[in-house]
C-alpha positions in Angstrom: 28.9 -26.9 -40.4 27.0 -25.3 -37.6 28.3 -25.5 -34.0 25.2 -27.7 -33.2 26.1 -30.2 -36.0 29.7 -30.2 -34.8 28.6 -31.0 -31.2 26.3 -33.8 -32.5 29.2 -35.3 -34.5 31.4 -35.2 -31.4 28.8 -37.1 -29.4 28.6 -39.7 -32.1 32.3 -40.1 -32.5 32.6 -40.5 -28.8 29.9 -43.1 -28.8 27.7 -41.2 -26.5 24.3 -43.0 -26.3 22.4 -40.2 -24.3 22.4 -36.6 -25.4 20.5 -33.8 -23.6 19.5 -30.7 -25.5 18.0 -27.7 -23.7 15.8 -25.8 -26.3 12.3 -25.2 -27.3 13.1 -25.3 -31.0 11.8 -28.9 -31.7 11.2 -28.3 -35.5 14.7 -27.0 -36.0 16.3 -29.9 -34.1 14.1 -32.3 -36.0 15.3 -30.9 -39.4 19.0 -31.0 -38.3 18.9 -34.5 -36.9 17.1 -35.8 -40.0 19.9 -34.6 -42.2 22.6 -35.8 -39.8 21.2 -39.3 -39.1 22.4 -41.0 -42.3 25.7 -39.3 -42.1 26.3 -40.3 -38.4 24.8 -43.8 -38.7 25.1 -45.4 -42.3 21.5 -46.1 -43.3 20.3 -44.3 -40.2 17.0 -42.3 -39.7 15.4 -40.2 -37.3 12.8 -41.6 -34.9 10.7 -39.3 -32.6 8.7 -39.9 -29.4 6.4 -37.9 -27.3 3.9 -38.9 -24.8 1.1 -37.6 -27.1 2.2 -39.5 -30.2 4.3 -42.3 -29.0 7.1 -43.6 -31.2 7.1 -42.5 -34.8 7.3 -44.2 -37.1 4.8 -46.2 -35.2 5.4 -49.8 -33.9 2.8 -52.3 -35.0 0.8 -53.7 -32.1 2.8 -51.9 -29.4 1.5 -48.9 -27.6 4.5 -46.6 -27.0 2.9 -43.6 -25.5 4.3 -44.6 -22.1 7.9 -43.6 -21.9 8.8 -46.8 -20.1 7.2 -48.9 -22.9 9.0 -46.7 -25.5 12.5 -47.2 -23.8 11.9 -50.9 -23.6 11.2 -51.1 -27.4 14.1 -48.9 -28.2 16.4 -51.2 -26.3 15.0 -54.4 -27.6 14.5 -53.5 -31.2 16.7 -50.6 -32.0 16.6 -48.8 -35.3 19.9 -47.2 -36.5 19.9 -43.5 -36.1 18.7 -41.0 -33.6 15.7 -41.2 -31.3 14.5 -37.7 -30.5 12.5 -37.9 -27.3 10.5 -34.7 -26.6 9.8 -33.4 -23.0 11.0 -36.7 -21.2 12.3 -34.4 -18.5 8.6 -34.3 -17.2 8.9 -38.0 -16.4 12.3 -38.0 -14.7 10.8 -38.5 -11.3 9.7 -42.0 -12.3 12.5 -44.4 -11.2 11.5 -46.7 -14.0 12.2 -43.9 -16.6 15.6 -43.3 -15.1 16.4 -47.0 -15.1 15.2 -47.3 -18.7 17.7 -44.5 -19.7 20.6 -46.1 -17.8 19.7 -49.5 -19.6 19.7 -47.8 -22.9 23.0 -46.1 -22.1 24.8 -49.3 -21.2 23.2 -51.3 -24.1 24.2 -48.8 -26.8 27.7 -48.4 -25.2 28.2 -52.0 -25.9 26.6 -52.0 -29.4 26.5 -48.4 -30.7 23.9 -48.3 -33.3 21.6 -45.5 -32.0 21.7 -42.4 -29.8 18.8 -41.0 -27.7 18.5 -37.2 -27.9 16.4 -35.7 -25.1 15.0 -32.3 -25.9 13.1 -30.1 -23.5 12.6 -26.3 -23.0 13.1 -27.0 -19.2 16.3 -28.6 -17.7 14.9 -31.1 -15.2 17.7 -33.8 -15.7 18.4 -35.5 -12.4 21.9 -35.5 -10.9 22.0 -39.3 -11.1 22.2 -39.0 -14.9 24.8 -36.3 -15.1 27.6 -38.6 -15.9 25.6 -40.5 -18.7 24.3 -37.4 -20.5 26.2 -35.4 -23.2 25.1 -31.9 -23.1 24.9 -29.9 -26.2 23.6 -26.4 -27.2 21.6 -25.2 -30.1 22.9 -21.8 -31.2 20.5 -19.1 -32.2 19.7 -19.3 -36.0 22.5 -17.9 -38.3 22.0 -15.0 -40.5 21.6 -17.5 -43.5 18.8 -19.4 -41.6 17.0 -16.0 -40.9 17.3 -14.9 -44.4 16.0 -18.1 -45.8 13.0 -18.0 -43.4 12.2 -14.4 -44.2 12.3 -15.1 -48.0 10.1 -18.0 -47.6 7.5 -16.0 -45.7 7.7 -13.1 -48.1 6.6 -15.4 -51.0 3.3 -15.9 -49.2 2.8 -12.1 -49.3 3.7 -11.1 -52.9 1.9 -7.8 -52.6 3.6 -6.6 -49.4 7.1 -6.0 -50.9 9.6 -5.2 -48.2 12.0 -2.5 -49.2 15.3 -4.0 -50.3 17.2 -1.3 -48.4 15.5 -2.4 -45.2 16.4 -6.1 -45.4 19.9 -6.0 -44.0 18.9 -3.9 -41.0 15.9 -6.1 -40.4 17.9 -9.3 -40.6 20.3 -7.9 -38.1 17.5 -7.0 -35.7 15.9 -10.5 -36.1 19.2 -12.3 -35.0 18.7 -13.8 -31.5 15.1 -14.8 -32.2 14.2 -18.6 -32.8 13.0 -19.4 -36.3 9.4 -19.7 -34.8 9.7 -16.3 -33.3 10.9 -14.9 -36.8 7.9 -16.5 -38.3 5.5 -14.7 -35.8 7.1 -11.3 -36.3 7.2 -11.6 -40.1 3.6 -12.7 -40.4 2.6 -9.7 -38.2 4.7 -7.3 -40.1 3.6 -8.5 -43.6 0.0 -8.5 -42.6 -0.1 -5.0 -41.1 2.4 -2.9 -43.0 6.0 -2.7 -44.2 7.2 0.8 -43.0 10.7 0.8 -41.5 9.5 1.9 -38.1 6.8 -0.7 -38.1 9.1 -3.5 -38.9 11.7 -2.7 -36.3 9.0 -1.9 -33.7 7.5 -5.5 -34.1 11.0 -7.1 -33.9 11.9 -5.1 -30.8 8.4 -5.9 -29.3 9.2 -9.6 -29.8 12.4 -9.2 -27.9 10.7 -7.2 -25.1 8.4 -10.1 -24.4 11.2 -12.5 -24.4 13.1 -10.3 -21.8 9.9 -10.1 -19.7 9.8 -13.8 -19.6 13.3 -14.0 -18.3 12.2 -11.8 -15.5 15.4 -10.0 -14.5 15.9 -8.3 -18.0 13.8 -5.2 -18.6 13.2 -3.9 -22.2 13.7 -0.2 -22.4 11.8 1.5 -25.3 13.9 3.6 -27.5 12.6 7.1 -27.4 15.6 9.3 -28.3 19.2 9.3 -29.4 22.2 11.5 -28.5 20.7 14.5 -30.1 18.5 15.0 -26.9 21.5 14.8 -24.6 22.7 18.3 -23.6 26.5 18.6 -23.5 28.7 15.5 -23.0 30.2 16.1 -26.6 33.1 13.7 -26.2 30.9 10.7 -25.4 28.5 11.6 -28.2 31.3 11.9 -30.6 32.8 8.5 -29.5 29.4 6.8 -29.9 28.6 8.4 -33.2 32.0 7.3 -34.7 31.3 3.7 -33.8 27.7 3.6 -35.2 28.7 2.0 -38.4 30.9 -0.5 -36.6 28.1 -2.3 -34.7 26.8 -4.7 -37.3 27.4 -8.2 -38.5 29.2 -7.1 -41.7 31.9 -5.5 -39.6 32.2 -8.6 -37.5 32.6 -10.7 -40.6 35.2 -8.3 -41.9 37.3 -8.8 -38.7 37.0 -5.2 -37.7 37.2 -4.2 -34.0 33.7 -4.1 -32.6 32.9 -1.7 -29.6 32.6 -3.7 -26.5 31.3 -1.2 -23.9 31.7 1.9 -21.9 31.7 2.6 -18.2 30.2 6.1 -17.5 30.9 7.3 -13.9 30.3 10.7 -12.4 28.0 13.0 -10.3 24.4 11.7 -9.8 22.0 13.2 -12.3 24.5 14.2 -14.9 23.3 12.1 -17.8 24.8 8.7 -17.2 21.7 6.6 -17.6 20.5 8.9 -20.3 23.5 8.2 -22.4 23.0 4.5 -22.1 19.5 4.9 -23.5 20.9 7.3 -26.2 23.4 4.8 -27.5 20.8 2.1 -28.1 18.7 4.8 -29.8 21.4 6.0 -32.1 22.5 2.5 -33.1 18.9 1.4 -33.5 19.3 -1.7 -31.4 17.1 -2.8 -28.5 18.2 -1.8 -24.9 17.9 -4.2 -22.0 18.5 -3.2 -18.4 19.8 -5.9 -16.1 17.9 -5.8 -12.8 20.7 -6.9 -10.3 18.2 -6.7 -7.4 16.0 -9.5 -8.9 19.1 -11.6 -9.7 20.1 -11.5 -6.0 16.4 -11.9 -4.8 16.3 -15.7 -5.0 13.1 -15.6 -7.1 14.9 -17.2 -10.1 17.1 -19.7 -8.3 20.6 -18.9 -6.9 22.1 -15.4 -7.7 24.9 -17.2 -9.7 22.4 -19.3 -11.7 20.1 -16.3 -12.4 23.2 -14.1 -13.4 24.3 -16.9 -15.8 20.9 -17.1 -17.3 20.8 -13.3 -17.7 24.0 -13.3 -19.7 22.7 -16.2 -21.8 19.5 -14.5 -22.5 21.1 -11.2 -23.5 23.5 -13.1 -25.8 20.4 -14.6 -27.6 19.1 -11.0 -28.0 22.2 -9.8 -29.9 22.6 -7.3 -31.3 21.6 -5.4 -28.2 22.8 -2.9 -25.6 22.9 -4.3 -22.0 22.5 -1.5 -19.5 23.9 -2.1 -16.0 23.0 0.8 -13.7 25.0 1.7 -10.6 27.4 -1.0 -11.1 29.2 -0.5 -7.8 26.0 -1.6 -5.9 26.0 -5.1 -7.4 29.3 -6.0 -9.0 31.9 -4.7 -6.4 33.5 -7.7 -4.9 33.9 -8.4 -1.3 37.2 -9.6 0.2 35.8 -13.0 1.4 36.1 -15.8 -1.1 33.3 -17.8 -2.7 30.3 -15.4 -1.9 27.6 -15.1 -4.5 28.7 -11.5 -5.2 32.3 -12.6 -5.7 31.4 -15.5 -8.0 29.1 -13.3 -10.1 31.8 -10.6 -10.3 34.3 -13.3 -11.5 31.8 -14.6 -14.2 31.2 -11.0 -15.4 34.9 -10.4 -15.8 35.3 -13.5 -17.8 32.1 -12.8 -19.9 33.2 -9.3 -20.7 36.4 -10.7 -22.2 34.7 -13.5 -24.1 31.1 -12.2 -24.9 29.7 -12.1 -28.3 30.7 -9.1 -30.4 27.1 -7.7 -30.9 26.4 -7.2 -27.3 27.4 -3.7 -26.1 27.6 -3.0 -22.4 26.7 0.5 -21.1 27.5 0.4 -17.4 27.1 3.5 -15.1 28.6 4.1 -11.6 28.4 7.0 -9.2 31.2 5.7 -6.9 33.7 4.1 -9.2 36.3 3.9 -6.6 34.3 1.0 -5.1 35.0 -1.2 -8.1 37.9 -3.3 -8.3 40.7 -2.4 -10.8 40.1 -5.6 -12.8 36.8 -4.3 -14.1 38.0 -0.9 -15.4 41.2 -2.1 -17.2 41.4 -1.8 -21.0 40.0 -5.0 -22.8 36.8 -5.1 -20.9 35.5 -1.6 -21.3 36.6 0.4 -24.4 36.5 3.7 -22.4 35.8 5.1 -19.0 34.1 8.4 -19.1 33.5 10.9 -16.3 30.3 13.1 -16.4 30.8 16.2 -14.3 28.3 18.9 -13.5 27.3 20.8 -16.7 29.0 24.0 -17.5 27.2 27.1 -18.8 27.1 26.1 -22.4 25.7 22.6 -21.4 23.1 24.1 -19.0 22.0 26.3 -21.8 21.6 23.1 -24.0 19.8 21.2 -21.3 17.3 24.1 -20.6 16.5 24.3 -24.2 15.9 20.5 -24.5 13.6 20.4 -21.5 11.8 23.6 -22.3 11.0 22.3 -25.8 10.0 18.9 -24.4 7.4 20.7 -22.2 6.1 22.8 -25.3 7.4 26.2 -24.1 8.2 29.0 -26.5 12.0 29.5 -26.1 11.6 33.2 -27.1 9.6 33.8 -24.0 12.1 32.5 -21.5 15.3 34.3 -20.5 17.5 31.3 -20.6 20.7 33.2 -20.1 19.4 34.2 -16.6 18.4 30.6 -15.8 21.9 29.4 -16.8 23.6 32.0 -14.7 21.4 31.1 -11.6 21.9 27.3 -11.9 25.7 27.1 -11.6 26.6 23.8 -9.8 23.3 22.2 -10.9 23.0 18.7 -12.5 20.9 18.0 -15.6 18.3 16.1 -13.5 17.9 19.2 -11.2 17.4 21.5 -14.2 14.8 19.0 -15.6 13.0 19.0 -12.3 13.0 22.9 -12.1 11.4 23.2 -15.5 8.8 20.5 -14.5 8.0 22.3 -11.4 7.8 25.6 -13.1 5.3 24.2 -15.5 3.2 22.9 -12.7 3.1 26.3 -11.1 2.0 27.9 -14.4 -0.7 25.2 -15.0 -2.2 25.8 -11.6 -2.3 29.6 -12.2 -3.8 28.8 -15.7 -1.3 30.7 -17.7 1.8 30.1 -19.9 5.1 29.3 -18.1 7.4 32.2 -17.6 11.1 32.6 -16.6 10.0 33.6 -13.0 8.2 30.2 -12.6 11.5 28.5 -13.1 13.6 31.0 -11.1 11.3 30.4 -8.1 12.4 26.7 -8.2 16.1 27.7 -8.3 15.6 29.6 -5.1 13.6 26.8 -3.3 15.9 23.8 -4.4 19.3 23.1 -2.9 21.5 21.2 -5.6 23.4 18.0 -4.8 26.7 19.9 -5.3 26.0 21.7 -2.0 24.2 19.1 0.0 26.8 16.5 -0.9 29.8 18.7 -1.7 32.4 16.4 -0.1 31.2 13.4 -2.1 31.1 15.4 -5.3 34.7 16.5 -4.7 35.8 12.9 -4.0 34.4 11.8 -7.2 36.1 14.5 -9.2 39.4 13.9 -7.5 39.2 10.2 -8.4 38.3 11.0 -12.0 41.2 13.5 -12.5 43.7 11.9 -15.0 41.9 8.5 -14.5 38.9 8.9 -16.7 38.1 10.6 -20.1 36.0 13.8 -19.6 32.6 13.4 -21.1 32.5 17.0 -22.0 34.7 19.2 -24.1 36.3 20.7 -21.0 38.8 19.8 -18.5 37.6 18.0 -15.3 
């Protein structure tokens, strides 16, 4: 029995006549309630209402398109079972509709032979009905439901032939979508091609559109994995070991699933890059939580917006949630009951109770600003410290960025560049290579070592301009965090 069916049964067992369901999946709700009606109400059926169609099955000689007329008929001549009323929330400002729902509530409380289920993609239920309404949730489709829908659509494209080896990965990626969204993705995929990259790209594209609708979640395209991260071998090894654990089969087997990592350290040393690389290596979508928009008030109160953000990312699972510069948004003030403190409290609880296939990749520059509760074991699996790269890591970083800029490595004295960039961050090295390429382009020639060396003379690294802050970060990390690199902090 699904969680939704269990909640409906609880409502019926408690004789709750009014049920509210916040979802856009009308077809799925209709299918579930059709099956549940005779089990919850002996001989019961499902009746539906919308302002467009009225009551169905239709009532002879009675126009029930108006919600007040429909409620009057339901109360005076009830049919055993469920009444599914669609988008009635849009009529909640009408006092007659509100009174009609309350009349139905009291009538069926006395003689419980039917329950009215209000379904709407928008929650506009008034405060005056809060005590009468029994709220239930419709979970995202289970793996079995997704598989059944995929197989049904595949039968319509017998020539397409999805590779059998692709199906488990595809089903995992489709989790979190509604069945209607699964339909849209599969029809596009089977109509245009069945290459692995094409299938996963279409699924991630659908999830990107959902994140865009949420507003405060940003879909980050997967462009690379840990192979294009210079150095930071300890983090890369940790992530690689857990690649095979982040899937539904592991969850079903009761294995420990990676929860998240907190990556702190000096600015520009690869923290955000690692968050992106984790999602790329595990081949799951990456979503960045924009806390500025959460606090902006554009999406309601900060607490409401943050709660919606967590619900949205849960629906996207499996996914990586990236929270950048966590200390700027989730450090808590001393005063009680501020929006920031309430969001912090909800985040702590969510990290403890969140679904297994949402991995949190959080970054912080000043981790000492975060309360101890957030970094204790049980919330994040590990706290890593990214220091300024050593010589071997700078060598890797230069090679990565030179190759990305299509430079012949044999023509560049990388050893000389590594020697002259001691104390530089990866971001500063990247900028030196980019600036050197611009110099060469303007001179209409290939880039040379001197082009990059010129940038090393003109740029002052952060380790010098903010030396006190860098030292403070290193001092905090000593024996408190796991080094991200294969060297001592």
